[in-house]
C-alpha positions in Angstrom: 267.9 239.4 209.7 265.3 241.9 208.7 266.3 244.7 206.4 264.0 247.2 208.2 266.2 248.0 211.1 269.2 248.7 208.9 267.1 251.0 206.7 265.8 252.8 209.7 269.4 253.3 211.0 270.5 254.7 207.6 267.5 257.1 207.6 268.3 258.2 211.1 271.9 258.9 210.1 270.7 261.0 207.2 268.3 262.9 209.4 271.1 263.6 212.0 273.3 264.8 209.1 270.6 267.1 207.9 270.2 268.7 211.3 273.9 269.9 211.3 273.9 271.4 207.8 275.3 274.9 208.0 272.9 277.8 207.7 274.6 279.2 204.7 273.5 276.2 202.6 270.3 278.1 201.8 269.8 279.0 198.1 271.2 282.5 197.4 268.8 285.3 196.4 271.1 286.7 193.7 271.5 286.3 189.9 274.6 287.0 188.0 274.0 288.5 184.6 276.9 288.0 182.2 277.4 290.4 179.2 280.0 290.7 176.4 282.5 293.5 176.8 283.3 293.4 173.1 281.1 296.3 172.0 282.3 299.5 170.5 280.5 302.5 169.0 277.0 301.0 169.8 277.9 298.0 167.7 279.0 299.9 164.6 282.7 299.0 164.7 282.4 296.0 167.0 279.3 294.2 168.2 278.4 294.1 171.9 275.5 292.9 173.9 271.7 293.3 173.4 270.3 295.8 175.9 266.7 294.5 175.5 267.9 291.1 176.6 269.5 292.6 179.7 266.7 295.0 180.7 263.8 292.6 180.4 265.4 289.9 182.4 266.8 292.3 185.0 263.3 293.7 185.6 261.8 290.2 185.9 264.5 289.1 188.3 264.1 292.2 190.5 260.3 291.8 190.5 260.7 288.3 191.9 263.0 289.3 194.8 266.3 288.4 193.2 269.2 290.8 193.5 271.4 291.3 190.4 275.1 291.5 189.8 276.7 292.0 186.4 279.9 290.6 185.1 281.9 290.7 181.9 285.2 289.1 180.8 287.4 292.2 181.6 285.0 294.0 184.0 284.3 297.7 184.0 282.1 299.6 181.6 280.5 297.7 178.7 278.7 298.9 175.6 275.4 297.7 174.1 274.5 297.7 170.5 272.0 300.3 169.3 268.7 300.0 171.0 265.4 301.9 171.6 265.7 303.7 174.9 262.0 304.5 174.7 260.8 301.0 175.0 259.2 300.7 178.5 261.5 297.9 179.7 264.6 299.8 178.6 263.4 303.1 179.9 262.6 301.5 183.3 266.2 300.1 183.6 267.8 303.3 182.4 265.8 305.2 185.1 267.2 302.9 187.9 270.3 304.7 189.2 271.5 301.7 191.1 271.2 299.4 188.1 273.1 302.0 186.0 275.9 302.1 188.6 276.2 298.4 188.5 276.3 298.3 184.7 278.9 301.0 184.5 281.3 299.0 186.7 280.7 295.3 185.8 282.7 292.8 187.8 285.2 290.6 186.0 284.3 287.0 185.6 287.6 286.2 187.4 286.4 287.9 190.6 283.0 286.4 191.2 282.2 283.2 193.1 279.8 280.6 191.9 278.4 279.9 195.4 277.0 283.4 195.6 274.3 282.9 193.0 271.1 281.0 192.5 271.4 281.5 188.8 273.7 282.8 186.1 272.1 284.3 183.0 274.1 285.0 179.8 272.9 287.9 177.6 273.2 287.5 173.9 274.2 289.9 171.1 276.8 289.2 168.5 279.6 290.3 170.8 278.9 287.1 172.8 280.3 285.1 170.0 283.7 286.6 170.4 284.8 287.2 174.0 282.6 284.9 176.0 283.7 281.5 174.4 287.4 282.3 175.0 286.9 283.5 178.6 288.3 280.5 180.6 287.3 282.1 183.9 283.7 282.2 182.7 283.8 278.6 181.6 285.0 277.6 185.0 282.4 279.7 186.7 279.6 278.2 184.7 280.8 274.7 185.4 281.2 275.2 189.1 277.9 277.0 189.5 276.1 274.2 187.6 277.7 271.5 189.7 276.8 273.4 192.9 273.1 273.4 191.9 272.7 276.8 190.3 270.4 277.5 187.3 272.2 278.3 184.1 270.4 280.4 181.5 271.3 282.0 178.2 269.4 283.7 175.3 270.1 284.3 171.6 273.9 284.2 171.1 274.4 283.9 174.9 274.7 280.1 174.7 278.0 280.6 172.9 279.4 280.9 176.5 278.3 277.3 177.1 279.8 275.6 174.1 283.1 274.5 175.6 282.1 274.3 179.3 283.3 271.0 180.9 282.0 269.6 184.2 284.1 268.0 186.8 283.9 264.5 185.3 285.1 265.8 182.0 281.8 265.8 180.2 280.5 268.7 178.3 277.8 270.7 180.1 275.6 270.8 176.9 276.0 267.1 176.0 272.7 265.4 175.9 270.8 268.6 176.9 267.8 270.0 175.1 268.8 273.5 174.0 268.1 276.3 171.6 269.8 279.5 170.6 270.2 281.8 167.6 269.7 279.4 164.6 271.6 279.0 161.4 268.5 280.2 159.6 268.3 283.4 161.7 272.1 283.9 161.2 271.7 283.7 157.5 269.1 286.4 157.5 270.4 288.8 160.2 274.1 287.9 160.8 275.6 288.8 157.5 278.0 291.5 158.7 279.7 289.7 161.5 279.0 286.0 161.0 282.0 285.5 158.8 284.2 286.4 161.7 282.6 284.0 164.2 284.7 281.1 165.5 281.7 278.8 164.5 278.0 279.0 163.9 276.3 278.7 167.3 273.8 276.0 166.2 276.5 273.9 164.6 278.8 274.2 167.6 276.1 273.1 170.1 275.0 270.3 167.9 278.6 269.2 167.6 279.0 269.1 171.4 276.0 266.8 171.7 273.2 269.2 172.5 269.7 268.1 171.5 268.8 271.2 169.4 265.3 272.6 169.2 264.0 275.6 167.3 260.9 277.6 166.3 260.3 279.3 163.0 262.5 282.4 162.2 262.5 284.9 165.1 259.5 283.3 166.9 259.9 283.1 170.7 261.1 279.8 172.0 262.3 278.7 175.5 263.8 275.3 176.2 264.2 274.0 179.8 266.2 270.9 180.6 266.4 270.7 184.3 268.6 273.6 185.5 269.6 274.6 182.0 267.4 277.3 180.4 267.9 278.6 176.8 266.1 281.0 174.5 266.3 281.2 170.7 266.3 284.9 170.1 265.7 288.3 171.7 261.9 287.8 171.7 262.5 284.7 174.0 264.0 286.9 176.7 261.0 287.3 179.0 260.2 283.6 178.8 263.8 282.7 179.7 263.8 285.0 182.7 260.5 283.6 184.0 261.8 280.1 183.5 265.0 280.9 185.4 262.9 282.3 188.3 260.8 279.1 188.2 263.9 276.9 188.2 265.2 278.5 191.3 262.1 277.3 193.1 260.1 280.5 193.0 256.7 281.1 191.4 257.1 284.1 189.0 255.0 287.1 190.0 252.1 288.0 187.7 253.1 290.8 185.4 251.7 292.7 182.4 253.3 291.5 179.2 255.3 294.0 177.2 254.2 295.0 173.7 256.7 292.8 171.9 255.6 289.8 174.0 251.9 290.4 173.0 252.9 290.8 169.4 254.8 287.5 169.3 251.9 285.8 171.0 249.6 287.3 168.3 251.9 286.0 165.6 251.9 282.6 167.1 248.1 282.7 167.4 247.8 283.5 163.7 250.3 280.8 162.7 248.3 278.3 164.7 245.3 278.9 162.5 243.3 281.5 164.4 243.8 284.3 161.9 240.4 285.8 162.4 240.9 286.0 166.2 244.3 287.6 165.7 242.9 290.1 163.3 240.1 291.0 165.6 242.4 291.4 168.6 244.7 293.7 166.5 241.7 295.8 165.3 240.2 296.2 168.7 243.4 297.5 170.4 246.1 298.3 167.9 248.2 300.2 170.5 248.8 297.1 172.5 250.8 295.6 169.6 254.0 296.4 167.8 252.5 296.3 164.3 255.8 297.1 162.5 257.3 294.1 164.3 254.5 291.9 163.1 254.9 293.1 159.5 258.6 292.7 159.4 258.4 289.3 161.0 256.2 288.1 158.1 258.5 289.8 155.6 261.7 288.1 156.8 259.9 284.7 157.3 258.8 284.9 153.7 262.4 285.4 152.6 263.5 282.4 154.5 260.5 280.2 153.7 261.5 276.8 152.3 258.0 275.6 151.4 254.5 276.7 150.7 253.2 276.2 154.2 255.9 278.4 155.7 255.4 281.0 153.0 251.6 281.0 153.6 252.2 281.6 157.4 254.6 284.5 156.5 252.1 286.0 154.1 249.4 285.8 156.8 251.5 287.9 159.2 252.1 290.5 156.5 248.4 290.7 155.7 247.6 291.2 159.4 250.0 294.2 159.5 249.3 295.8 156.1 246.2 297.8 157.1 248.3 299.6 159.7 251.6 299.9 157.8 252.2 302.3 155.0 255.6 301.0 153.9 255.4 300.0 150.2 258.1 297.4 150.9 255.7 295.3 152.9 253.2 295.2 150.1 255.9 294.2 147.7 257.0 291.4 150.1 253.4 290.2 150.2 253.2 290.4 146.4 256.4 288.4 146.0 254.9 285.7 148.4 251.7 285.6 146.3 253.7 285.2 143.2 255.7 282.3 144.6 252.4 280.7 145.6 251.2 281.0 142.0 248.7 283.7 142.9 249.5 286.2 140.1 246.3 288.3 140.3 246.7 289.0 144.0 250.4 289.8 143.5 249.6 292.2 140.6 247.0 294.0 142.6 249.4 294.7 145.4 252.1 296.0 143.1 249.7 298.2 141.3 248.7 299.7 144.6 252.3 300.5 145.3 252.8 302.0 141.8 249.7 304.2 142.3 251.5 306.0 145.1 255.1 305.6 143.8 254.9 305.4 140.0 258.7 305.5 139.6 259.6 302.8 142.1 262.0 300.6 140.2 261.6 297.6 142.5 257.8 297.7 142.0 258.2 298.0 138.2 260.6 295.1 138.0 258.2 292.9 140.1 255.3 293.8 137.9 257.3 292.8 134.8 258.0 289.4 136.4 254.3 288.9 137.2 253.2 289.8 133.6 256.0 287.8 132.1 
């Protein structure tokens, strides 16, 4: 007997089944943003969530026709760590009365339904390391949403919420998935106050659950997409994560003007790739488009963490790009230290002497000069 008639019958049965699917099977047009409720005193006495990671993603979701709900473990008002309210993305969200009402009365993770959302996005901030991993309702919500076909996204410390999420077959959600998040290297530089209280280091925990970890150099933007799982390494990865979540829901992200920090990180990546002259020219032609202090401090901290001459040279390049526009003596001393580590004593000495010409009593500069001469 031919196999063709049986195949046709099976196809016909599938088509008949498709016809009677209920109308509500359509993909929802809402995203649930999850934030930590741990924060107190703008992060001074207890860390909370990062407002920048909330605002940028929220604006991108809204621009792409997605409605936003916000949830936290306990519900109610939540507190962000200190942030710059004048940044355009923060100012835009702060000026949205409806968004502020939503944020002032977040829903409890116990009271939301996975089926209502096309995606769930978990905001980072050090508070996410405390209350999100121990929220059993959140773990169940994330598992159910993923199994129902929703997109799951998280940025910076936000992937802490995914560490112990188990799917219906008992496997870990993150097992075998390509992922990123706030790295051990970044934690060593920026997490000194609270990291000792974390239940685990995020990178170690995700690797231990079988995630295929990926990372970029210190504080450079990186987004990793593995099917319906989208993760970002640090705060500067937020816009890329939000765009990727929109794309993973089947939408084409609307064209938008990148924010200043996005442009700055792209400029840094351009310089690191070898196009230093092009990056310098772009900065000179329109300095106001870029966050020069961010560029300089990025190089400064990358130099501190650099493990080899190549990484140190990349970091020095970023500091050199920013120096003509930054008056802070600390940046020149950071560049001088990098030159010294590279064996370039004359360049190091010249920079320290420039600092001492303006601040002859600066102890740090005097000590560095003695090291150079010694």
